C-alpha positions as CSV (number, residue, x, y, z in Angstrom):
1,M,30.6,-10.7,-10.7
2,M,27.6,-12.1,-12.6
3,K,25.3,-10.8,-9.8
4,N,26.8,-7.3,-10.1
5,F,26.3,-7.4,-13.9
6,A,22.7,-8.5,-13.5
7,T,22.1,-5.7,-11.0
8,C,23.6,-3.1,-13.4
9,K,21.5,-4.5,-16.3
10,N,18.3,-4.3,-14.2
11,S,19.1,-0.7,-13.2
12,L,19.8,0.3,-16.8
13,S,16.5,-1.3,-17.9
14,E,14.7,0.7,-15.2
15,V,16.3,4.0,-16.3
16,L,15.5,3.3,-19.9
17,R,11.9,2.5,-18.9
18,E,11.6,5.7,-17.0
19,I,13.0,7.7,-19.9
20,Q,10.5,6.1,-22.3
21,G,7.7,6.8,-19.9
22,F,8.8,10.4,-19.5
23,K,8.9,10.9,-23.3
24,M,5.5,9.3,-23.8
25,F,4.0,11.4,-21.0
26,A,5.4,14.7,-22.4
27,L,4.1,14.0,-25.9
28,A,0.7,13.1,-24.5
29,A,0.7,16.3,-22.4
30,A,1.6,18.4,-25.5
31,S,-1.4,17.0,-27.4
32,D,-4.0,16.8,-24.6
33,F,-2.9,19.0,-21.7
34,Q,-6.4,19.5,-20.3
35,N,-6.7,15.7,-19.6
36,I,-3.0,15.1,-18.8
37,A,-2.6,18.3,-16.8
38,S,1.1,17.8,-16.2
39,V,4.4,17.9,-18.1
40,A,6.0,14.9,-16.3
41,P,4.9,11.7,-14.4
42,S,4.6,12.0,-10.7
43,S,7.9,11.7,-8.7
44,R,8.4,8.8,-6.3
45,R,8.4,11.4,-3.5
46,L,4.9,12.5,-4.5
47,A,3.8,8.9,-4.8
48,L,5.0,8.1,-1.3
49,A,3.2,11.2,0.0
50,M,0.0,10.1,-1.6
51,L,0.3,6.8,0.2
52,E,1.5,8.2,3.6
53,G,-2.0,8.6,5.0
54,L,-3.3,5.2,3.7
55,P,-3.5,2.1,5.8
56,V,-1.4,0.4,3.2
57,D,-0.5,-2.6,5.4
58,R,-4.1,-3.8,5.7
59,V,-5.9,-2.5,2.6
60,R,-7.8,-5.0,0.4
61,T,-9.1,-2.8,-2.4
62,V,-7.5,0.4,-3.6
63,I,-8.8,2.5,-6.5
64,E,-6.4,4.6,-8.5
65,L,-7.9,7.3,-10.7
66,G,-5.7,8.5,-13.5
67,A,-2.9,5.9,-13.6
68,G,-0.9,7.7,-16.3
69,T,2.3,5.8,-17.1
70,G,2.1,4.0,-13.7
71,A,4.4,6.1,-11.5
72,I,2.1,5.9,-8.5
73,T,0.8,2.4,-9.5
74,R,4.2,0.9,-9.1
75,V,4.7,2.4,-5.6
76,L,1.3,1.3,-4.6
77,L,2.1,-2.3,-5.5
78,E,5.3,-2.1,-3.6
79,Y,3.5,-1.5,-0.3
80,V,0.0,-3.1,-0.5
81,P,-0.4,-6.6,0.9
82,P,-0.1,-9.7,-1.3
83,Q,-3.9,-10.3,-1.1
84,A,-4.8,-6.7,-2.0
85,T,-6.2,-5.5,-5.4
86,V,-5.4,-2.2,-7.1
87,V,-8.1,-1.2,-9.6
88,A,-6.6,1.5,-11.8
89,F,-8.5,3.7,-14.2
90,E,-6.8,5.4,-17.1
91,I,-8.5,6.9,-20.2
92,N,-5.4,7.2,-22.4
93,P,-5.0,3.9,-24.4
94,E,-1.3,4.5,-25.0
95,F,-0.7,4.8,-21.2
96,V,-2.7,1.7,-20.6
97,S,-0.7,-0.2,-23.2
98,Y,2.6,1.0,-21.7
99,I,1.6,-0.1,-18.2
100,R,0.6,-3.5,-19.4
101,K,3.9,-3.9,-21.2
102,T,6.1,-2.7,-18.3
103,L,4.2,-3.7,-15.2
104,S,3.2,-7.3,-14.5
105,D,1.4,-7.9,-11.2
106,P,-1.6,-10.2,-10.6
107,R,-2.9,-7.7,-8.0
108,L,-3.4,-5.0,-10.7
109,V,-6.6,-4.7,-12.5
110,L,-6.1,-2.0,-15.2
111,L,-9.1,-0.5,-17.0
112,N,-9.1,1.7,-20.0
113,A,-12.1,3.7,-18.6
114,R,-13.1,7.1,-17.3
115,A,-13.1,7.7,-13.5
116,E,-16.9,8.4,-13.6
117,E,-17.4,4.8,-14.7
118,A,-15.9,3.5,-11.5
119,G,-19.2,2.6,-9.9
120,R,-20.3,0.4,-12.8
121,E,-16.9,-1.2,-13.2
122,L,-16.6,-2.0,-9.4
123,R,-20.0,-3.6,-9.4
124,R,-19.1,-5.6,-12.5
125,L,-16.0,-6.8,-10.8
126,G,-17.9,-7.8,-7.7
127,Y,-16.7,-5.1,-5.2
128,S,-19.0,-3.5,-2.7
129,R,-16.5,-1.6,-0.6
130,I,-13.1,0.1,-1.2
131,D,-10.5,0.9,1.4
132,A,-8.8,3.7,-0.4
133,V,-8.9,6.0,-3.4
134,V,-5.7,7.5,-4.9
135,S,-6.6,10.2,-7.3
136,S,-4.2,11.9,-9.8
137,L,-7.1,13.5,-11.7
138,S,-6.7,17.2,-12.3
139,L,-9.7,18.7,-10.5
140,R,-8.9,22.2,-11.7
141,F,-9.5,21.1,-15.3
142,M,-12.5,19.0,-14.4
143,P,-15.9,20.8,-14.6
144,D,-17.7,21.0,-11.3
145,H,-20.6,18.7,-12.4
146,R,-18.1,16.0,-13.3
147,Q,-16.4,16.3,-9.9
148,R,-19.8,15.9,-8.2
149,I,-20.6,12.9,-10.4
150,L,-17.3,11.3,-9.5
151,Q,-17.9,11.7,-5.8
152,E,-21.5,10.5,-6.0
153,V,-20.3,7.4,-8.0
154,L,-17.6,6.6,-5.3
155,S,-19.8,7.3,-2.3
156,P,-21.7,3.9,-2.1
157,F,-18.3,2.1,-1.9
158,M,-16.8,4.2,0.9
159,D,-17.4,4.3,4.6
160,E,-15.9,5.9,7.7
161,R,-12.7,3.9,7.4
162,S,-12.1,4.7,3.7
163,V,-9.3,7.2,2.9
164,Y,-9.2,9.4,-0.2
165,T,-6.0,11.1,-1.4
166,Q,-5.8,13.7,-4.1
167,Y,-3.0,16.0,-5.3
168,Q,-3.0,19.3,-7.1
169,Y,-0.1,21.4,-8.4
170,I,0.6,24.5,-6.2
171,H,0.2,27.0,-9.1
172,G,-3.4,25.9,-9.2
173,M,-4.5,28.2,-12.0
174,R,-7.9,27.4,-13.6
175,Y,-9.4,28.7,-16.9
176,E,-13.2,28.8,-16.8
177,N,-15.8,30.9,-18.5
178,G,-13.2,32.9,-20.3
179,K,-11.4,33.8,-17.0
180,I,-8.2,32.7,-15.3
181,S,-8.5,32.3,-11.6
182,R,-6.6,30.5,-8.8
183,H,-8.1,27.1,-7.9
184,S,-7.9,25.1,-4.7
185,S,-9.4,21.6,-4.3
186,L,-9.7,22.1,-0.6
187,P,-13.2,23.7,-0.4
188,F,-14.6,21.0,-2.7
189,L,-13.1,18.1,-0.8
190,R,-14.4,19.5,2.5
191,R,-18.0,19.0,1.2
192,Y,-17.4,15.3,1.2
193,F,-15.0,14.6,4.0
194,R,-15.0,15.7,7.6
195,S,-11.1,15.8,7.8
196,V,-8.9,17.1,5.0
197,Q,-5.2,17.4,5.7
198,C,-2.8,19.1,3.3
199,R,1.0,19.0,2.8
200,T,3.2,20.4,0.1
201,I,5.7,18.3,-1.8
202,W,8.4,20.6,-3.2
203,R,10.6,18.0,-4.8
204,N,8.2,17.2,-7.7
205,L,7.8,18.7,-11.2
206,P,5.9,21.0,-10.6
207,P,5.6,21.1,-6.8
208,A,2.3,19.7,-5.5
209,Q,-0.1,19.7,-2.6
210,V,-1.4,16.4,-1.3
211,F,-4.8,16.2,0.3
212,T,-5.5,13.3,2.6
213,C,-9.3,13.0,3.3
214,R,-11.0,10.9,6.0
215,G,-14.5,10.7,7.5
216,R,-16.7,10.4,4.4
217,I,-19.8,12.5,4.7
218,T,-22.7,10.4,3.5
219,K,-26.2,11.6,2.8
220,D,-27.3,10.2,6.2
221,H,-24.6,12.3,7.9
222,A,-25.5,15.4,5.9
223,L,-29.2,15.0,6.8
224,G,-28.4,14.4,10.4
225,A,-26.2,17.5,10.6
226,R,-29.0,19.5,8.9
227,S,-31.6,18.2,11.4
228,I,-29.4,19.1,14.3
229,R,-29.0,22.7,13.0
230,E,-32.7,23.0,12.4
231,H,-33.5,21.7,15.9
232,R,-31.1,24.2,17.4
233,N,-32.5,27.1,15.4
234,A,-36.0,26.1,16.4
235,A,-35.0,26.1,20.1
236,L,-33.5,29.6,20.0
237,P,-35.9,32.3,21.3
238,A,-37.3,34.6,18.6
239,R,-35.7,38.0,18.4
240,E,-37.9,40.9,19.2
241,P,-38.0,43.6,16.7
242,A,-35.7,46.5,17.4
């Protein structure tokens, strides 16, 4: 009887926590939609889809970009090993405070910092390599130069085995230079990864696409590919004028 009561009490606490997080998220979105870029926290189904392509059973260091109210953070901590570390970046101080109050786990390093500061923070913490990046950042609201800076900052810490996951909402509309256009993160991600797989998660508000990226393209790889193309072009016979 007491065990059932304790279970019900824990379930009720969990529901109340989710309601509080939802309200906080909605209020933040109403005041700063460009940075929040959603009307609700990520669903558990979306969080699981973000983790599906990650080697969660053997990761040691996972970076989360845009932790929000911790919807994906909590699922990450359910699956990563006891010796793993999740370094989560979130710029909204209210979200950071909420996560600290509602989520206690020694594997979590929560930073009130921008994603572009990841390189500096990782070096400060003593990390030289990361196994995975889980990004909830809204690339459609992030200027192109900031997206490039972010990838350049992460690049020194990633190698062939590192996996990067990113989601975007399927409506994917982008407002830029006074015009509204449809936006897809796919072409951008393909500049930095040799393999980008995509799947759609319909049971999320709103529905989202999850991109799982592997085979980081480093500067050495890019230069090597360029050299091969130039060598092939040089070997081709010159065309005679028509």
